[in-house]
NUDREN-653283 format. One line per 10 residues: their letters; for each residue z, y, x of C-alpha. Coordinates in Angstrom, 1 decimal, m for minus. Each point is the difference from the previous one (the first is absolute). Layout:
REM NUDREN-653283
A	Z/Y/X | ...
REM end
This chain:
REM NUDREN-653283
XXXXXXXXXX	24.3/m12.5/m104.1 | m1.6/3.0/1.8 | m1.0/m2.1/2.9 | m1.8/m2.6/m2.2 | m1.8/2.7/m2.0 | m1.2/2.0/3.0 | m2.0/m3.0/1.3 | m2.2/0.1/m3.0 | m1.4/3.5/0.5 | m3.5/0.7/1.1
XXXXXXXXXX	m1.0/m3.6/0.5 | 1.8/m0.1/3.3 | m0.3/m3.0/2.2 | 3.3/m1.8/m0.7 | 0.6/m0.7/3.7 | 0.0/3.7/0.9 | 3.6/0.9/m0.8 | 2.9/1.6/1.8 | 1.1/m3.3/1.7 | m3.5/m0.2/1.7
XXXXXXXXXX	1.6/1.8/2.9 | 1.8/m0.5/3.4 | 3.7/m0.7/m0.1 | 0.7/3.0/2.3 | m1.2/2.4/m2.8 | 2.9/m1.3/m2.1 | 2.5/0.1/2.8 | m1.0/3.5/0.9 | 0.3/1.0/m3.7 | 3.6/m1.2/0.0
XXXXXXXXXX	0.8/1.8/3.3 | m1.6/3.2/m1.4 | 2.1/m0.5/m3.2 | 3.1/m0.7/2.0 | m0.6/3.2/2.1 | m0.2/2.2/m3.1 | m3.8/0.7/0.2 | m0.6/m0.7/m3.7 | m1.2/3.6/m0.6 | m2.0/0.3/3.2
XXXXXXXXXX	m3.7/0.8/m0.5 | m2.6/m1.4/2.4 | m3.7/0.3/0.8 | m1.9/m2.9/1.4 | m3.6/m0.3/1.3 | m2.0/m3.2/m0.3 | m2.8/0.0/2.6 | m1.7/m2.1/2.7 | m0.6/0.8/3.7 | m3.3/m1.7/0.8
XXXXXXXXXX	m3.1/m0.9/m2.0 | m0.7/m3.7/m0.3 | m2.9/m2.2/1.2 | m0.7/2.2/3.1 | m1.4/2.6/m2.5 | 0.7/3.6/m0.7 | 0.7/0.0/m3.7 | 2.2/m1.7/m2.6 | m0.3/m0.2/m3.8 | 3.3/0.7/m1.8
XXXXXXXXXX	0.7/m2.5/m2.8 | 3.1/m1.3/m1.8 | 1.2/3.2/m1.5 | m0.2/m1.1/m3.7 | 2.2/m3.0/0.8 | 2.5/2.3/1.8 | 0.2/2.2/m3.0 | 0.5/m2.8/m2.5 | 2.8/m1.4/2.3 | 1.8/3.3/0.0
XXXXXXXXXX	m0.5/0.5/m3.8 | 1.9/m3.2/m0.7 | 2.4/0.1/3.0 | 3.4/m1.4/m1.2 | 2.3/m2.9/0.8 | 0.5/m2.7/m2.6 | 3.4/m1.8/m0.4 | m1.4/m3.1/1.8 | m1.0/2.3/2.8 | 3.5/1.4/0.3
XXXXXXXXXX	1.5/m3.5/m0.1 | m2.3/m1.1/2.8 | 0.8/3.1/2.1 | 3.7/m0.8/m0.4 | m0.6/m3.5/1.5 | m1.9/1.2/3.1 | 2.3/2.9/0.8 | 3.4/m0.4/1.6 | 2.8/m0.7/m2.5 | 1.8/3.2/0.7
XXXXXXXXXX	m2.7/2.3/m1.4 | 1.5/2.2/m2.6 | m0.7/m0.7/m3.6 | m0.8/3.7/m0.7 | m3.0/m0.4/2.2 | m1.5/m2.6/m2.3 | 0.6/2.3/m3.0 | m1.8/2.7/2.0 | m3.0/m2.3/0.5 | m0.1/m0.8/m3.7
XXXXXXXXXX	m0.5/3.7/m0.7 | m2.8/0.6/2.5 | m3.5/0.9/m0.9 | m2.8/2.2/1.4 | 0.4/2.7/m2.7 | 0.8/2.6/2.7 | m2.7/m1.0/2.4 | m3.2/1.9/0.6 | m3.1/m1.4/1.8 | m2.8/2.0/1.4
XXXXXXXXXX	m3.0/m2.2/1.1 | m3.5/0.0/1.2 | m2.4/m1.2/m2.7 | m0.5/m3.7/0.0 | m3.4/m1.0/1.4 | m0.1/3.0/2.4 | m0.9/m0.4/3.7 | 3.2/0.8/2.1 | 1.0/0.3/3.6 | 3.1/m0.5/2.3
XXXXXXXXXX	3.1/2.1/m0.5 | m1.1/1.4/m3.3 | 2.6/m0.9/m2.6 | m1.5/m2.3/m2.6 | 3.1/0.5/m2.1 | 2.8/2.6/0.1 | 3.0/m1.3/m1.8 | 2.7/2.5/m1.0 | 3.3/m0.8/m1.8 | 3.5/m1.4/0.3
XXXXXXXXXX	0.5/m1.5/3.5 | 1.2/m3.4/m1.1 | m2.9/m0.6/m2.5 | m2.7/1.3/2.4 | 1.5/m2.3/2.6 | 0.1/m3.1/m2.2 | m3.7/0.2/m0.9 | m1.2/0.1/3.6 | m1.0/m3.6/0.6 | m1.6/m0.5/m3.4
XXXXXXXXXX	m2.2/3.1/0.3 | m1.0/m1.1/3.5 | m1.0/m3.5/m1.1 | m2.0/1.5/m2.9 | m1.9/2.4/2.2 | m0.5/m1.8/3.3 | m2.0/m3.0/m1.2 | m1.8/1.9/m2.7 | m1.3/2.7/2.4 | m0.8/m2.6/2.7
XXXXXXXXXX	m2.0/m2.1/m2.5 | m1.9/3.0/m1.6 | m0.9/1.2/3.5 | m1.2/m3.4/1.1 | m2.1/m0.3/m3.1 | m1.5/3.5/0.5 | m1.0/m0.9/3.6 | m1.8/m3.1/m1.4 | m1.7/2.1/m2.6 | m1.3/2.4/2.7
XXXXXXXXXX	m1.2/m2.9/2.1 | m1.8/m1.6/m2.9 | m1.6/3.2/m1.4 | m1.3/m0.6/m3.5 | 0.3/m3.8/0.1 | 2.3/m1.6/m2.5 | 3.4/m1.1/1.3 | 2.3/m2.5/m1.7 | 3.5/m0.9/1.0 | 0.6/m3.8/0.3
XXXXXXXXXX	3.4/0.0/1.7 | 2.6/m1.3/m2.4 | 0.2/m3.4/1.5 | 0.7/1.6/3.5 | 2.2/2.8/m1.1 | 3.7/0.4/0.9 | 1.3/m1.5/m3.2 | m0.9/0.7/m3.6 | 1.2/3.6/m0.1 | m1.9/0.7/3.3
XXXXXXXXXX	m3.1/m1.5/m1.6 | 0.3/2.2/m3.1 | 0.6/3.1/2.1 | m3.0/m0.8/2.2 | m2.3/m0.3/m3.0 | 1.2/3.2/m1.5 | m0.2/2.2/3.1 | m3.2/m1.6/1.2 | m1.6/1.2/m3.2 | 1.4/3.5/0.5
XXXXXXXXXX	m1.3/0.0/3.5 | m3.6/m0.8/m1.1 | m0.4/m3.7/m0.8 | m2.1/m0.8/m3.1 | 2.1/m2.9/m1.3 | 2.3/m2.9/0.7 | 0.3/m3.8/m0.5 | 3.7/0.5/m1.0 | 0.1/m0.6/m3.7 | 3.5/1.3/m0.6
XXXXXXXXXX	m0.9/3.2/1.9 | m3.0/0.4/m2.3 | 2.3/m0.2/m3.0 | 2.8/2.2/1.2 | m2.1/2.7/1.7 | m3.4/m0.2/m1.9 | m1.9/m0.9/3.2 | m3.4/m1.7/m0.3 | 0.5/m3.8/0.7 | m2.7/m2.0/1.8
XXXXXXXXXX	m0.2/m3.7/0.9 | m2.3/m3.0/m0.2 | 0.8/m3.4/1.6 | 1.3/m1.6/3.2 | m1.3/m2.8/2.2 | 2.1/m2.4/m1.9 | m2.2/0.4/m3.1 | m3.1/m0.9/2.0 | 1.6/m3.0/1.7 | 1.2/m1.3/m3.4
XXXXXXXXXX	m3.6/m1.0/m0.8 | m1.8/m2.7/2.0 | m3.1/m1.0/m1.9 | m2.4/1.3/m2.6 | 1.0/m2.8/m2.3 | 3.6/1.0/m0.4 | m0.9/3.2/m1.8 | 0.3/m1.2/m3.6 | m0.8/3.2/m1.8 | m2.3/2.8/1.0
XXXXXXXXXX	m1.7/1.1/m3.2 | m0.3/3.8/m0.3 | m1.5/2.0/m2.8 | m2.5/2.7/1.0 | 1.6/3.4/0.1 | m2.2/1.3/m2.9 | 0.5/m3.1/m2.1 | m1.8/m3.2/m0.3 | 0.5/m3.7/0.7 | 2.4/m0.8/2.8
XXXXXXXXXX	m1.6/m1.5/3.1 | 1.4/m2.0/2.9 | 0.8/2.5/2.8 | 0.3/m2.8/2.5 | m3.5/m1.3/m0.8 | m1.4/3.5/0.4 | 1.8/0.5/3.3 | m1.1/m3.4/1.4 | m3.6/0.9/m0.9 | 0.2/3.5/1.5
XXXXXXXXXX	1.6/m1.4/3.2 | m3.1/m2.2/0.5 | m2.2/3.1/m0.3 | 2.2/1.8/2.6 | m0.1/m2.8/2.7 | m3.3/1.3/1.6 | 1.3/3.6/m0.1 | 3.2/m0.9/1.8 | m1.6/m2.4/2.4 | 2.8/m2.6/m0.4
XXXXXXXXXX	0.2/m3.7/m0.8 | 1.2/m0.9/m3.4 | 2.3/m2.5/1.7 | 1.8/2.9/1.8 | 0.9/1.7/m3.3 | 3.3/m1.0/m1.6 | m0.3/m1.4/m3.6 | 3.7/0.5/m0.5 | m0.3/3.7/0.9 | m2.9/0.4/m2.5
XXXXXXXXXX	2.1/m1.7/m2.7 | 2.9/2.4/0.7 | m2.2/3.0/m0.1 | m1.6/m1.1/m3.3 | 3.4/m0.8/m1.5 | 1.3/3.4/0.9 | m3.1/1.8/m1.1 | 0.2/m1.8/m3.3 | 3.6/1.2/m0.5 | m0.9/3.6/1.1
XXXXXXXXXX	m3.7/0.6/m0.5 | 0.3/3.8/0.2 | 2.3/0.0/3.0 | m1.3/m2.7/2.3 | 1.0/0.8/3.6 | 0.1/m3.1/2.2 | 1.8/m0.8/3.3 | m2.8/m1.4/2.1 | 1.6/m1.1/3.3 | 1.8/m3.2/m1.0
XXXXXXXXXX	m2.6/m2.2/1.9 | m2.8/2.0/1.5 | m1.0/3.5/m1.1 | m3.7/m0.2/1.0 | m0.8/m3.6/m0.6 | 2.0/m0.5/m3.2 | 2.0/2.9/m1.4 | m2.8/2.5/m0.4 | m2.6/m2.4/m1.5 | 2.5/m1.4/m2.4
XXXXXXXXXX	1.1/3.5/m1.1 | m3.6/1.2/m0.4 | m0.9/m3.1/m2.0 | 2.9/0.6/m2.3 | m0.8/3.7/m0.3 | m3.6/m0.7/m0.8 | 1.1/m2.5/m2.7 | 2.2/2.7/m1.5 | m2.9/2.4/0.1 | m2.1/m2.4/m2.0
XXXXXXXXXX	2.7/0.3/m2.8 | 0.2/3.8/0.2 | 3.1/0.4/2.2 | 0.3/1.8/3.4 | 2.1/m1.5/2.8 | 2.3/2.5/1.9 | m0.3/m1.3/3.5 | 1.7/m1.9/2.8 | 3.1/0.1/2.2 | 0.0/m0.8/3.7
XXXXXXXXXX	3.4/m1.1/1.3 | m0.8/m1.2/3.5 | m2.6/0.1/2.8 | m2.0/2.9/1.4 | 0.3/2.3/m2.9 | m2.7/2.5/1.1 | m2.6/m2.7/0.8 | 0.7/m2.1/m3.1 | 0.0/3.1/m2.3 | m3.4/1.0/1.4
XXXXXXXXXX	m1.4/m3.5/m0.5 | 1.3/m0.1/m3.5 | m1.6/3.4/m0.8 | m3.3/m1.2/1.4 | 0.2/m3.1/m2.2 | 0.8/2.0/m3.0 | m3.0/2.3/0.6 | m2.3/m3.0/0.5 | 1.2/m1.8/m3.1 | m0.2/3.1/m2.1
XXXXXXXXXX	m3.6/0.7/1.1 | m1.0/m3.7/m0.4 | 1.3/m0.2/m3.5 | m0.6/3.6/m0.9 | 3.6/0.8/m0.7 | 0.7/3.6/1.0 | 3.8/0.0/0.0 | 0.3/m3.0/2.3 | m0.5/2.0/3.2 | 3.1/2.1/m0.9
XXXXXXXXXX	2.4/m2.9/m0.7 | 3.5/0.7/1.2 | 1.1/m1.4/3.4 | 3.8/0.1/0.4 | 1.7/m0.8/3.3 | 3.6/m1.1/0.6 | 1.4/m2.1/2.9 | 2.9/1.9/1.6 | m1.7/3.3/0.1 | 1.6/3.1/1.5
XXXXXXXXXX	m1.0/3.6/0.6 | m1.5/m0.8/3.4 | m2.1/m2.9/m1.6 | m1.6/2.4/m2.5 | m0.8/2.6/2.7 | m1.5/m2.8/2.2 | m2.1/m1.3/m2.9 | m1.2/3.6/m0.6 | m1.1/0.1/3.7 | m1.7/m3.4/m0.2
XXXXXXXXXX	m1.8/0.7/m3.3 | 0.7/m2.1/m3.0 | m0.9/m0.5/m3.7 | 3.5/m0.2/m1.4 | 0.7/1.8/m3.3 | 3.7/m0.5/m0.2 | 3.1/m1.3/1.9 | 2.9/m2.1/m1.1 | 2.9/0.8/2.3 | 3.4/m1.6/0.2
XXXXXXXXXX	2.3/m0.7/2.9 | m0.7/2.9/2.3 | 0.0/2.4/m2.9 | 3.2/m0.9/m1.9 | 2.1/m0.9/3.1 | m1.2/3.1/1.9 | m0.3/m2.2/3.1 | m1.2/2.9/2.1 | 3.4/1.8/m0.6 | 2.7/m1.6/m2.2
XXXXXXXXXX	2.1/3.1/m0.8 | m0.5/3.7/m0.4 | 3.4/1.1/1.3 | 1.1/2.6/m2.6 | 3.4/1.4/0.7 | 2.6/1.9/m2.2 | 1.9/2.7/1.7 | 2.6/2.6/m1.1 | m1.2/3.5/0.7 | 2.6/2.0/m1.9
XXXXXXXXXX	3.5/m0.4/m1.3 | 1.7/2.6/m2.2 | m2.7/2.5/0.9 | 0.7/m0.5/3.8 | m2.9/m1.4/2.0 | 0.4/m3.4/1.7 | m1.9/m1.2/3.0 | m0.2/m3.5/1.7 | m0.5/0.2/3.8 | m1.5/m2.7/2.2
XXXXXXXXXX	m1.1/m0.5/3.6 | m3.3/m1.0/m1.7 | m1.3/3.4/m1.1 | m2.1/m1.7/m2.8 | 3.2/m1.0/m1.7 | 1.5/3.5/m0.1 | 0.1/1.1/m3.6 | m1.2/3.3/m1.3 | 3.0/1.5/m1.8 | 0.5/1.8/m3.3
XXXXXXXXXX	m1.8/0.2/m3.3 | m3.7/0.3/0.7 | m3.2/0.5/m1.9 | m3.4/m1.3/1.2 | m3.4/1.6/m0.3 | m3.5/m1.2/0.8 | m2.2/2.7/1.5 | m3.8/m0.3/m0.3 | m2.7/1.4/2.3 | m3.2/1.8/m1.0
XXXXXXXXXX	m2.0/m3.3/0.0 | 2.2/m1.3/m2.9 | 1.8/m2.6/2.1 | 3.8/m0.2/0.3 | 0.8/1.7/3.4 | 3.8/m0.4/0.4 | 3.2/m0.9/m1.9 | 2.7/2.5/0.4 | 3.8/m0.5/m0.5 | 2.1/3.1/m0.6
XXXXXXXXXX	3.5/0.8/m1.3 | 0.2/0.2/m3.8 | 1.3/3.6/0.3 | m3.3/1.1/1.6 | m2.9/1.4/m2.0 | m2.9/m2.3/m0.5 | m3.1/0.5/2.2 | m2.6/2.2/m1.5 | m3.8/m0.5/0.0 | m1.7/2.3/2.5
XXXXXXXXXX	3.2/0.9/1.8 | 0.8/m1.1/3.6 | 2.6/m2.7/0.3 | 1.7/m1.1/3.3 | 0.1/m3.8/0.2 | 2.1/m1.6/2.7 | 0.6/m3.5/1.3 | 3.6/m0.8/m0.9 | 1.0/m1.1/3.5 | m2.6/1.3/2.5
XXXXXXXXXX	0.4/3.8/0.5 | m3.5/0.6/1.4 | m1.8/m1.7/m2.9 | m0.6/2.7/m2.6 | m2.9/1.5/m1.8 | m0.8/2.6/m2.6 | m1.7/m1.2/m3.2 | m1.6/2.1/m2.7 | m0.2/m2.4/m3.0 | m2.9/0.1/m2.5
XXXXXXXXXX	2.2/m2.0/m2.4 | 3.7/m0.8/m0.1 | 1.3/m3.1/m1.8 | 3.7/m0.6/m0.6 | 0.8/m3.6/0.6 | 3.6/m0.5/m1.3 | 0.3/0.5/m3.8 | 2.9/m0.7/m2.3 | m0.5/m3.4/m1.7 | 3.6/m1.1/m1.0
XXXXXXXXXX	2.5/2.6/m1.3 | 3.5/m0.9/m1.0 | m0.7/m3.5/m1.2 | m3.4/0.8/m1.6 | m3.4/m1.0/1.4 | m2.2/3.1/0.0 | m3.3/m1.8/0.7 | m0.2/m3.8/0.4 | m3.7/0.0/0.9 | m0.3/m3.8/m0.1
XXXXXXXXXX	m3.5/m0.4/m1.4 | m1.6/m2.2/2.8 | m3.5/1.2/m0.7 | 1.1/3.6/0.5 | 1.9/m0.9/3.1 | m3.0/m1.9/1.4 | m2.2/3.1/m0.6 | 2.7/2.2/1.6 | m0.1/m2.2/3.2 | m3.8/0.3/0.2
XXXXXXXXXX	0.1/3.7/m0.6 | 2.8/0.6/2.5 | m1.8/m1.9/2.8 | m3.0/2.3/m0.5 | 2.0/3.0/1.3 | 0.3/m1.5/3.4 | m2.7/0.4/2.7 | m1.9/m3.2/0.8 | 1.4/m0.1/3.6 | 3.5/m0.2/m1.4
XXXXXXXXXX	m0.9/m3.0/m2.1 | m2.1/m2.0/2.5 | 1.1/m3.4/1.0 | m0.2/0.4/3.8 | 1.9/2.8/1.8 | 0.5/2.2/m3.1 | 0.9/3.7/0.6 | 3.7/0.7/m0.8 | 0.7/2.2/m2.9 | 2.3/2.9/0.8
XXXXXXXXXX	3.5/0.4/m1.6 | 1.8/3.1/0.9 | 3.1/2.1/m0.8 | 0.2/3.7/m0.7 | 1.4/2.3/2.7 | 3.1/0.5/m2.0 | 0.6/m3.7/m0.4 | m0.7/m0.5/3.7 | 2.6/2.5/1.0 | 2.5/m1.4/m2.5
XXXXXXXXXX	m0.5/m3.6/1.2 | 0.5/0.8/3.7 | 3.0/2.2/m0.7 | 1.7/m2.9/m1.8 | m1.1/m2.4/2.7 | 1.8/2.1/2.7 | 3.0/0.4/m2.2 | 0.4/m3.7/m0.6 | m1.1/m1.4/3.3 | 3.0/m0.9/2.2
XXXXX	0.4/2.0/3.2 | 0.4/m2.2/3.1 | 2.2/0.7/3.0 | m1.0/m0.6/3.6 | 2.5/m1.2/2.5
REM end
């Protein structure tokens, strides 16, 4: 009964549960139990080793989901029965009784605030508690943090490339399954996107939802005659008029302005636009590249928009989904200006131009260099699949057991862990930018504003520098204490603002797309000496012969 009830807490995604893990977590749990380590207390760090996308920053996301998972952590009877099936038959029954009693009530979590810019080797989470429980949650915490942080970082990079232009996530149909699609929509919004086409994400996470029509809607109409109903009442009241007749009339007036032949313009496309405008007169945004943007799509859109204007409505704009986006957007903007001036409609020159068509970060930067007239981007595949880098690579490493430090050694120095319970601090320079992140042992006093701090590279002896911070920010704060969430912090709008504010603390050269300057992460002198002492103690001594 406990297992069934705990799934209902905090609106937790039902798929995020203790069995969402690797089998070796459970086999280790049994081996720990069999070895008498039930009362052992462990400290684990969750961190990553390299920033994604050839950049020099990462956005931490997924914390709220981690806390909700821990808050409800428990095994249901059906979970126990399944575990019995997949483990060898000789597993002792008492072990399953032990699993039934497990919860995270003795676990503490210290974490960086969600939505904060973070860097390699800094623990995003420090998990403290009974060894078996803290081991069992490893895989689940990693899957909740890895994609969320990667997605939020990807979205933040798109936001920086696009500046103040609107960004909409259109990736559900290309995402890695339904849960991937929902996560993408959620963490894109945190990272700086303005909305999504994903209706379920809009409902679950209160994200603005955007969408109009596809090419199929346009091609479903072939002639003007098949549009049986197009009457639309003026916005301020009055007798309904035929929107189609108004649009056909306005198209004839536009032919000289567009310098096209009427025979080149698709009647079916005009019927589709009028039909859609009739259904959504206050939200008419048309996809104009089904046949030919310049010779058909733009003139049919403008004719429909002018017909709406006659009835007191304002069209929203167009979407370009193929072709030379910079060129076509500039052509469209010129047409909008000319039509607005010709018919004395002031808002027409500012109609929205949205671009989609497999856009990635480099596409936006290239469009910026070319010069374009796009107001907003709809981005799907490259965004939600993180095609530039498919995984962040967070790891979960034991750093202390029963108050004794633990270190993992490797021939690859980057994989050597930094042992012991640690705190992390962000030190700021006089210009107000973050200067360096500092790891130190939790027994050390915190850095003090105005006092000199020796910061050292964890593995390179000669790399060291003194820093006199103008501001000191503690990064790891208690957020889960003995089964209780201290601060869920799940308001997406607040997290979105946190991301934007956090990025402002970085110098522009650290955030730039090409050859960014690495941000420094250091250890205190005390932690440096401690690390290298343990390294020597644990490294095997070879013998020459």
